[in-house]
N, C-alpha and C positions, 0 to 999 in steps of 0.2 A: 267257199274259203275267202277270207278277206286278208289282204296284205296292206299294211299302212307303213309309211316311211316318215321319219321326223328328223329335222336338222336341230342339233343341240349345241347350245353355248354353255360353258362352265369355266369358272375360275379354279384352276387346278390346285392352288395352294390350300383350298378349303376342304379337299377331299383326298381319300387314299387311293387315287387312281381310278381307272375304269374297269374294275373287276366287280365281282358280285359279293365281295366281303363287306362287313359292317363299315359304314362311313364312306363307302365308295360311290362313284357316280351311278353305276348300274344298280347298286342297292337302293338308292333314292328313287331312281326312275321306275324300277320294278315295284317299289312300295306305292308309288303314285298310281301306276297302271293297275295294280292289283285291286285298287279301290273301285275300279270300274269294269275290269275284265279279269275273269278268274282263270281261264285256260288259254294259253298262248305260248309261242316261242319267240325269243328275242335274238336278233343278230345286230352286232355293232361293227361300224366301219373300221374303228381303230381302238385298240386296247391301250390307252395312254397310261404312262407311269404317274405315280403321285407327284404333284407339283406341275405337271404339264397341263396347259389350258387349251381350250378349243372354242372357235367361233362356229365352225361348220362340220363337226362330227355328225355322223348319221346313225340312227338305229332303225330297224324295221321290225314290225310286229306281225306275226302270222297267226291268224285265228281260224279255227275250223269253221265256225259259224260267223254270222254277221257281227261286226265289231264296231260299235259306235264310240269313237274316241277321237278327240281333237286336242290341239295344243292348249286351249284354255282349260280343259278338264285336267290335263296332266299338270300344267303350271300351277293350278290351284292347290296342288299337294306337294310341290317341290320346295326345298329350302332356298334361302338366299344364295346367289352365285351360280344357280343352275336353272336354265330355262330352255324350252322348245320354242323355235321362232319360225319354222316353216314345216309344211306337211304335205303329203300326197297319198292318193290311192295308187298303189303300185301293182304291176303284173304279178301273177301267182308265182313266177319263178324268180322274183326279185329277192335278193338278200343284201343287206347293208355291207356285209363283209366283202362281196364280190365287186370291188371298185376297180375302175380302169386306171385311176391315178389319185394320189393324195398330194396336197400342197401344204407345206409347213413353213412357218416363219420362226426364225430364232433371232433374238435380240440380246446383245451383250455390250458392256461398256467398251469403248475404244481405248486401247492401251498402246496406241502408236503402232499398231500392226500395219504392214504394207498391204493396203486393200487392193491395189492393182495386181500385186503378186498373188494374192489370195484368189482373185478372179481368174487369173491365168491357170493356177493349179487346180481350181475347181473344175475346169474343163476335162481333167483326167477322169472324173467320175461319170461324165456323160456317156450314155450307152448302157449296154448290158454287161455286168461284171459279177464275178464271184467275190463277194465282199465278206469273206469269213472273218477277216481281221477286224471288221467293223460291226460285229454283233455279239450278243451274249450267246455262248454256245448252248444249244438245246438239241437234244437227240431228236432226229427226224425232221428238224426244221430246215427248209432249203436256205442256201446262202447266196443264190443267184438273184440279183436285183437289177431292175432297169431304172435309170435316172434320166429324165427328160431335160431338166433345166436346173441350173444353180445360178442365182444372181446374188451378188454381194455389193452393198454400198454403205457409205458412211452417212449418218444423219446426226450432225452435231457431235455430241459426246458418245454416240452409240454406233455400233456396226450391226447392220441388218442382213440376214441371210434369208433368201426365199428359195425353197427346194421343192421340186415336183418330181414324182416318180411312182413306180409300182413295185410292190413287194418289200417295202421297208420292214426290217425286223426289230426285235427288242433293242432299244437304246441306239439304233443305227444312225438316226439323224444326228443325235448328240455326239456320237463318235466321229461322224463325218465333219461336223462343224468344228469340233476340237482339233482334228488333224489339220484342217485348213488354217485354223487360227495359229497353230504351232508353226506352220510354214511362214505365216505373216509375221510372227514374232522372232523367227530365225532359230527356233529350237528344233525344227525338223526341216530337212532340205527337200526341195521338189523331187529329187531323185529317190530319196527315202520314201516319200509318199507314194511315188509311182510303184516302188517295190512292194509296198503294203497293199496297194490296190490290185496288183497282178499276183499277189500271194507268193512272190519270190522269197519273201521272208515271212515267218509266222510269228506275229507279235500283236497281242491285243492292244487296241487303242483305248485310252481312258475317255469316258464320255464327258461332255460339258454338263454343267448343272441343269436340272430339269426346269427350273423356274423361268428360263428365258424362252422356252419352246411353246409354240402355239400351233395347233392344227387349224389351218385356215379354211380348207375346202376339200371336198371329196367329189370326184367326177366319175360318172358311170357310162360315159359314151352314149351309144345308141339305146342303152337301157335306162337313161336318166329319167327319173319320174317327172311328172308334170307338177312341179312344186307350187304350192299356194302359200303366200306370205301371211303369217300371223302378226299383224302390225303391233299388237300389244307386246308380243314377245320381242320384236325388233326394237321397240321403244325401250323396253326394259334393258336390253343389251347395251344400247347406246348410253342410256342414263347411268347404268352401272359402271361402264368404262369411263364416262365423263366425270363421275363423282368420286372416283377413288384412284389415288396414286399408290400402287402397291407393288411388291417385289415379284409377284408371280408373272407379271408381264413386262418387267424391267422398266418400261417407260410408257405411260399411258398416252402421251402425245403422239408417239410413233404408231401405236396400235390404232389410235383414233384416225390417223391418216389412212391407214390400210383399211380400217372399218368403213370410212367414208367412201373409199373406192369401191368396196364390195357391197355396200348397203345404201348407196345413194338411190333415191327413188327412181331416177331415170336409168339406172344401170342394174338395179337389183335383179330383175328377172333374167337378164343376160348372164349373170354370174351364178345364180343358184340353179 
């Protein structure tokens, strides 16, 4: 048996989410893989919504027999805005879905929100909570989530959220972001937010728009694969982001700052 893992970049505005439907990220990845491998199973770290982008989403491919597949082969069959940029031979029990944590970035225009207050109330989410008010209700889907860190800062005319945790559900990041922003705007009090987090009141929170959200990284702890960088893929990602100012990532200069931190040659291996 062969298990391969790949790190995936995509511009979410170009695709209909990370599902297997026509026009989706998974659809194009499977179409590319099918050209080289006929029998396999695929696992993905995060099933992102339409409009949501990623630098470090992860897929794993499980083949019963030997599987000769590398990023260059996959990328040769992918459309613009979608590329694989790192890969690894993983252990047989590795599945992309079984992550220890995921780190997301959300970028939105600054509308004079109180960023200091937003950071203060963001601490209410840290730890393990039942966040039923912050997800789309789906039968049988757990509502308990662990959040390790939330950082919020202003960068010129934008506000940047960085959120890390385990067990995020459908639209949960966007609902968390919007609730914190509402406090910063004064339309939701810190006490009301605390009641929503503790489920003292049952009230669904509307999500922020998808286009500001980016999946930055997925971490597997002691099961992290031994990643190998595909430099042509990295070059594509950097050139793509450098050459286009577009709505899906809100502000390319902020993303490039984050991208530089995560893909600098001297730091890349420590981050992936």
